[in-house]
C-alpha positions as CSV (number, residue, x, y, z in Angstrom):
1,M,0.0,0.0,0.0
2,T,1.3,3.4,-0.9
3,S,1.4,6.0,1.9
4,T,-0.8,9.1,1.6
5,L,2.4,11.0,2.4
6,A,4.5,9.5,-0.4
7,T,6.9,12.1,-1.8
8,R,7.1,12.9,-5.5
9,T,10.8,12.2,-5.6
10,D,12.9,9.1,-5.0
11,W,15.8,10.7,-3.2
12,S,18.0,7.6,-3.1
13,A,20.0,8.3,-6.2
14,I,20.3,12.0,-5.6
15,V,21.4,11.6,-2.0
16,A,23.9,8.9,-2.9
17,T,25.9,11.4,-5.0
18,E,26.1,13.7,-2.0
19,L,27.3,11.2,0.6
20,A,31.0,11.4,0.0
21,D,30.9,15.2,0.3
22,V,28.7,15.0,3.4
23,I,31.2,12.6,5.1
24,A,34.1,14.8,4.2
25,L,32.4,17.9,5.5
26,R,31.5,16.1,8.7
27,R,35.1,15.0,9.3
28,A,36.5,18.5,8.6
29,I,34.1,20.0,11.1
30,H,34.7,17.2,13.6
31,S,38.5,17.8,13.6
32,E,38.2,21.5,14.4
33,P,35.3,21.8,16.9
34,E,34.2,25.2,18.2
35,V,32.2,26.0,21.3
36,G,29.6,28.7,21.7
37,L,28.0,31.3,19.6
38,H,31.0,32.1,17.5
39,C,32.2,29.2,15.3
40,P,34.0,30.9,12.4
41,L,35.8,27.9,11.1
42,T,32.7,25.8,11.1
43,T,30.7,28.5,9.4
44,A,33.4,28.9,6.7
45,K,33.3,25.2,6.0
46,A,29.5,25.1,5.8
47,K,29.4,28.1,3.5
48,A,32.2,26.6,1.3
49,A,30.0,23.5,0.9
50,L,27.2,25.7,-0.4
51,A,29.3,27.9,-2.7
52,G,27.9,28.2,-6.2
53,L,24.4,27.1,-5.3
54,P,21.3,29.2,-6.0
55,L,21.0,30.3,-2.4
56,E,20.5,33.6,-0.6
57,I,22.8,33.8,2.4
58,R,21.9,36.0,5.3
59,D,24.2,36.2,8.3
60,S,23.3,36.5,11.9
61,T,24.6,39.7,13.5
62,S,25.1,38.3,17.0
63,T,26.5,34.9,16.2
64,T,28.4,33.2,13.3
65,G,25.2,31.5,12.3
66,F,23.4,32.1,9.0
67,I,20.5,31.1,6.9
68,A,20.5,30.0,3.3
69,I,17.3,30.5,1.3
70,L,16.3,28.4,-1.6
71,R,13.3,29.7,-3.7
72,G,11.8,27.0,-5.7
73,G,11.1,27.3,-9.4
74,R,7.4,26.3,-9.1
75,G,6.5,29.3,-6.8
76,G,9.1,30.2,-4.2
77,G,9.2,33.6,-2.5
78,G,6.5,34.0,0.1
79,A,3.0,33.1,1.1
80,S,1.5,34.2,-2.2
81,N,4.0,32.1,-4.2
82,G,4.1,28.9,-2.2
83,R,4.8,27.6,1.3
84,T,8.0,28.2,3.3
85,V,9.6,25.6,5.5
86,L,12.7,25.8,7.7
87,L,15.3,23.0,8.3
88,R,17.7,23.5,11.2
89,G,21.2,22.1,11.7
90,D,23.3,23.2,14.8
91,M,27.1,23.7,14.5
92,D,28.7,24.0,17.9
93,A,30.7,21.5,19.9
94,L,31.1,20.7,23.6
95,P,33.9,21.6,26.0
96,M,35.2,18.0,26.3
97,T,38.4,16.1,25.5
98,E,37.8,13.5,22.7
99,E,38.8,9.9,23.4
100,T,37.5,8.2,20.2
101,G,40.9,7.6,18.6
102,L,39.4,8.5,15.2
103,P,41.9,9.5,12.5
104,F,39.9,12.8,12.2
105,A,39.5,13.3,15.9
106,S,39.5,16.8,17.4
107,T,42.7,18.8,17.1
108,I,41.4,21.5,19.4
109,P,42.3,20.8,23.1
110,G,39.2,20.6,25.3
111,A,36.6,20.6,22.5
112,M,34.7,17.8,20.9
113,H,31.7,17.1,18.7
114,A,30.2,14.7,21.2
115,C,26.6,15.6,20.4
116,G,26.6,15.1,16.6
117,H,26.4,18.7,15.5
118,D,29.1,18.0,13.0
119,A,26.8,15.5,11.4
120,H,23.8,17.8,11.7
121,T,25.6,20.5,9.8
122,A,26.9,18.2,7.1
123,M,23.5,16.6,6.5
124,L,21.9,19.9,6.2
125,A,24.5,21.1,3.7
126,G,24.0,17.8,1.8
127,A,20.2,18.4,1.8
128,A,20.7,21.9,0.5
129,K,22.8,20.7,-2.4
130,A,20.3,17.9,-3.3
131,L,17.3,20.3,-3.1
132,C,19.1,22.9,-5.2
133,A,19.6,20.2,-7.8
134,R,15.8,20.0,-8.1
135,R,15.1,23.6,-7.6
136,E,12.9,24.0,-10.6
137,E,10.5,21.3,-9.3
138,L,10.1,22.7,-5.8
139,S,6.8,24.5,-5.1
140,G,7.9,27.0,-2.4
141,T,10.8,28.3,-0.3
142,I,13.2,26.4,1.9
143,V,15.2,28.1,4.7
144,F,18.3,26.2,5.8
145,M,19.2,27.4,9.3
146,F,22.9,26.9,10.3
147,Q,23.0,27.7,14.0
148,P,25.8,27.8,16.5
149,G,25.4,28.0,20.3
150,E,22.9,25.2,20.9
151,E,24.8,23.8,23.8
152,G,23.5,26.2,26.5
153,H,24.3,29.4,24.6
154,H,20.8,30.2,23.2
155,G,21.9,30.3,19.6
156,A,18.5,29.9,18.1
157,R,17.1,32.7,20.3
158,H,19.9,35.0,19.2
159,M,19.3,34.3,15.5
160,I,15.5,34.9,15.9
161,A,16.3,38.2,17.7
162,D,18.5,39.1,14.7
163,G,15.3,38.9,12.6
164,L,16.5,35.9,10.5
165,L,13.1,34.2,10.7
166,D,11.4,37.2,9.3
167,I,13.4,37.4,6.0
168,A,11.5,34.4,4.7
169,R,9.0,33.6,7.4
170,P,8.6,29.8,7.7
171,E,5.2,28.2,8.2
172,A,6.8,25.1,9.7
173,A,10.2,24.0,10.9
174,F,11.9,20.6,11.3
175,A,15.2,19.3,12.8
176,L,17.0,16.0,13.1
177,H,19.3,15.0,16.0
178,I,21.5,11.9,15.8
179,L,21.2,9.2,18.4
180,P,24.0,6.6,18.9
181,N,21.7,4.6,21.2
182,A,19.2,3.6,18.5
183,P,19.5,1.3,15.5
184,A,20.8,2.9,12.4
185,G,18.1,4.5,10.3
186,T,15.4,4.4,13.0
187,F,13.6,7.6,13.7
188,V,12.5,8.4,17.3
189,G,10.1,11.1,18.5
190,R,6.7,11.9,20.0
191,E,3.9,14.4,19.8
192,G,3.8,17.3,22.3
193,A,6.5,17.7,24.9
194,M,9.6,16.0,23.7
195,L,12.4,17.7,25.7
196,A,12.3,19.8,28.9
197,S,12.8,23.4,29.8
198,T,16.3,24.0,31.3
199,D,16.6,26.7,34.0
200,T,19.5,27.2,36.3
201,V,18.8,27.9,39.9
202,L,21.2,29.7,42.2
203,A,21.1,30.6,45.9
204,T,23.5,32.3,48.3
205,I,22.8,31.5,52.0
206,R,24.3,34.1,54.3
207,G,24.8,33.6,58.0
208,T,27.5,34.7,60.4
209,G,30.9,33.1,60.4
210,G,32.8,32.0,63.4
211,H,34.9,29.4,65.1
212,A,33.9,25.8,64.4
213,A,34.3,24.9,68.0
214,M,31.8,27.5,69.1
215,P,28.9,27.3,66.7
216,H,26.6,29.0,69.2
217,D,28.5,32.2,68.6
218,A,27.8,32.0,64.9
219,I,24.9,31.4,62.5
220,D,26.1,28.4,60.5
221,P,24.7,28.6,56.9
222,I,25.9,25.0,56.1
223,P,23.1,23.0,57.8
224,V,20.6,25.6,56.6
225,A,21.8,25.0,53.0
226,C,21.4,21.3,53.6
227,A,17.9,21.8,54.9
228,I,17.1,23.8,51.7
229,V,18.3,21.0,49.4
230,T,16.3,18.4,51.3
231,A,13.2,20.6,51.3
232,L,13.4,21.2,47.6
233,Q,13.4,17.5,46.9
234,Q,10.5,17.0,49.2
235,H,8.6,19.7,47.4
236,V,9.1,18.0,44.0
237,A,8.0,14.7,45.5
238,R,4.9,15.9,47.3
239,R,3.7,19.0,45.4
240,V,4.4,18.3,41.7
241,P,1.9,16.2,39.8
242,V,3.4,13.0,38.5
243,A,1.6,13.5,35.2
244,D,3.3,16.9,34.7
245,P,6.8,16.2,36.3
246,A,9.7,18.3,37.3
247,V,13.3,17.6,38.1
248,L,15.2,19.9,40.5
249,T,18.8,18.8,41.1
250,I,21.3,20.8,43.1
251,T,24.6,20.0,41.5
252,Q,27.0,22.4,43.3
253,I,27.5,23.4,47.0
254,H,30.4,25.7,47.7
255,A,31.4,26.9,51.2
256,G,34.2,27.2,53.6
257,S,38.0,27.6,53.6
258,S,39.2,25.5,56.6
259,H,38.2,22.6,58.9
260,N,37.9,24.9,61.9
261,I,36.0,27.9,60.4
262,I,32.3,28.3,60.1
263,P,31.9,30.1,56.8
264,G,29.7,33.2,56.4
265,E,27.9,31.9,53.3
266,V,27.1,28.9,51.2
267,K,26.4,29.0,47.5
268,L,24.0,26.5,45.8
269,M,23.6,25.9,42.1
270,G,21.4,23.4,40.2
271,T,19.1,22.7,37.3
272,L,15.3,22.9,37.0
273,R,13.6,20.8,34.3
274,T,9.9,20.8,33.5
275,L,7.6,19.8,30.7
276,S,5.0,22.6,30.8
277,E,5.1,26.3,31.4
278,S,2.6,26.0,34.3
279,T,4.8,23.6,36.2
280,R,7.9,25.6,35.3
281,S,6.3,28.8,36.7
282,A,5.2,27.0,39.9
283,M,8.6,25.5,40.5
284,R,10.4,28.8,40.0
285,A,8.2,30.3,42.6
286,A,8.7,27.4,44.9
287,F,12.5,27.6,44.7
288,H,12.5,31.2,45.9
289,Q,9.9,30.5,48.6
290,V,11.5,27.4,50.0
291,A,15.1,28.7,50.0
292,Q,14.2,32.1,51.4
293,G,11.7,30.8,54.0
294,I,14.1,28.1,55.4
295,A,16.9,30.6,55.6
296,T,14.8,33.1,57.4
297,A,13.6,30.5,59.9
298,H,17.2,29.8,60.9
299,G,18.3,33.4,61.1
300,C,20.0,33.5,57.7
301,V,19.3,35.4,54.5
302,A,18.9,33.7,51.1
303,E,19.5,35.5,47.9
304,T,18.0,33.5,45.1
305,S,18.0,33.9,41.3
306,I,17.0,31.8,38.3
307,E,18.8,32.0,34.9
308,E,16.2,31.3,32.3
309,G,17.1,28.4,30.0
310,Y,15.4,26.8,27.0
311,P,11.7,26.5,26.7
312,V,10.0,23.1,26.5
313,T,10.5,21.5,23.1
314,M,7.0,21.0,21.9
315,N,6.4,18.9,18.7
316,D,3.3,19.8,16.7
317,P,1.2,16.7,16.2
318,R,0.7,17.3,12.5
319,A,4.4,17.9,11.9
320,T,5.3,14.8,14.0
321,R,2.9,12.8,11.8
322,V,4.8,13.9,8.7
323,L,8.1,12.7,10.2
324,R,6.6,9.5,11.4
325,E,5.1,8.5,8.1
326,L,8.1,9.6,6.0
327,A,10.3,7.5,8.3
328,G,8.9,4.4,6.6
329,E,9.6,5.8,3.1
330,V,12.9,7.6,2.8
331,P,15.9,5.6,1.5
332,G,17.7,3.9,4.4
333,A,15.1,4.5,7.0
334,S,14.0,1.6,9.1
335,G,10.8,3.0,10.6
336,W,9.6,5.1,13.5
337,T,9.6,4.5,17.3
338,T,7.4,6.6,19.5
339,M,9.0,7.7,22.7
340,S,7.2,6.4,25.8
341,A,8.0,9.6,27.6
342,P,9.8,12.9,27.1
343,I,13.5,13.3,27.8
344,M,14.4,15.8,30.5
345,G,17.3,17.1,28.5
346,G,16.8,20.4,26.6
347,E,17.2,21.7,23.1
348,D,17.1,25.3,21.8
349,F,15.3,24.3,18.7
350,S,12.4,24.9,21.1
351,Y,12.8,28.7,20.4
352,V,12.0,28.0,16.8
353,L,9.1,25.8,17.6
354,R,7.7,28.5,19.8
355,E,7.6,30.7,16.7
356,V,6.2,28.2,14.2
357,P,4.7,24.7,14.3
358,G,7.1,21.9,13.6
359,A,8.9,18.9,15.1
360,M,12.3,17.4,15.9
361,A,13.1,13.7,15.6
362,F,16.1,11.6,16.7
363,M,17.8,9.4,14.1
364,G,19.6,6.3,15.1
365,V,23.2,6.2,14.0
366,A,24.6,3.1,15.8
367,A,27.3,1.3,13.8
368,P,26.2,-2.1,12.4
369,D,28.9,-3.9,14.4
370,S,27.9,-2.2,17.7
371,D,25.3,-2.8,20.4
372,W,23.1,0.3,20.2
373,R,22.0,-0.3,23.8
374,T,25.5,0.1,25.3
375,N,27.1,2.5,22.8
376,P,28.7,5.5,24.3
377,P,25.9,8.0,24.5
378,L,25.6,11.7,23.5
379,H,28.0,14.0,25.5
380,N,30.4,11.1,26.0
381,T,34.1,11.4,25.1
382,R,33.9,8.2,23.1
383,M,30.7,8.9,21.1
384,T,30.8,7.9,17.5
385,I,28.4,7.4,14.6
386,D,27.8,5.3,11.5
387,E,28.6,7.9,8.8
388,Q,26.7,6.0,6.1
389,V,23.5,6.7,7.9
390,M,23.9,10.4,7.2
391,A,22.5,9.6,3.7
392,T,19.3,8.8,5.4
393,G,19.3,12.1,7.3
394,V,19.9,14.0,4.1
395,A,17.0,12.1,2.4
396,M,14.7,12.8,5.3
397,H,15.5,16.5,5.2
398,C,14.7,16.5,1.4
399,A,11.6,14.5,1.7
400,V,10.2,16.6,4.6
401,A,10.8,19.8,2.7
402,E,9.3,18.5,-0.5
403,R,6.3,17.1,1.3
404,F,5.6,20.3,3.2
405,L,5.9,22.5,0.2
406,D,3.5,20.3,-1.7
407,R,0.9,19.7,1.0
408,G,1.7,21.6,4.2
409,L,0.9,19.8,7.4
410,D,-2.3,18.3,6.2
């Protein structure tokens, strides 16, 4: 039976011609990873891969990111001349030391592509080339978003603030993320909340320092800080609905300078993850209330703050359906797996999905001779991928773009 979402184009032959260049670009980016919002080497490599194509390049003013706009020959150029879809690929690396032993391993001390952004960029560039080759048959506009600063630096938010989404305003947006802990070619995702919001919580508990042998002459902030940590965990367990969960983890406690000195203050830091804006708002308020209330009860003062992180990554059900059904059609794909629950990690593609409907999916990249269940995961110093599967990612980008331009999210 032919799917109602079948694409007009068999992308297998077109994508096969791009794979060698996609692998070469991925390896070049992998060997020179860059962290943060400014990745000039990576940007230069991506632009070089797109050189000579019928694309309009527009640069971000606050990052080294850019968009490349392809206007199709069958009506590209705006709402009156066809639909517009955005495809995103992130470019930045992580501050980690690589231990893969690959011949093209990182040459930059303390930086590594351990989250697959090198593959994301290479696949997006490959898709741009493949789609440009069929430009005259495309019925709308495709925006390729090459974005740095995904790893905690709010790169997508910066590019949106730069006005890049308004140059050719997309009506839908899609992104792929590699996953070494899934069989090669399998696509994984879900409707609704897929990834969590990612706020950072901070508190400084101030008491009165003194001699450790005479605590009655001081106001020791250390047991107060410990009480706050415990109370925050109790709050999550007893006040947050299990159907709309939250994770609040205190990851750093800093205090003291000697074994015989009661310090004057303790600093706490941690992360708050939620799957809805209502629980996010409630937990932010609870953090301030619990920390300040317990500190006051013990004669201390708590200064609390929250650094706003990424929003919840919300997959539009219609866009997710497009990905799910195409996962059974594109060359090299081996079907779709629906996640049983969201992941409490975060993703700044959420900023794009807050602007327009769309969806992200994971793509399995486990090597054929590996056990995908025990492979080194994302953000691991030994994480590797099956590079051949990138052809499937390129094909999915192309199929999604063509499908949306032809039929929208219906």
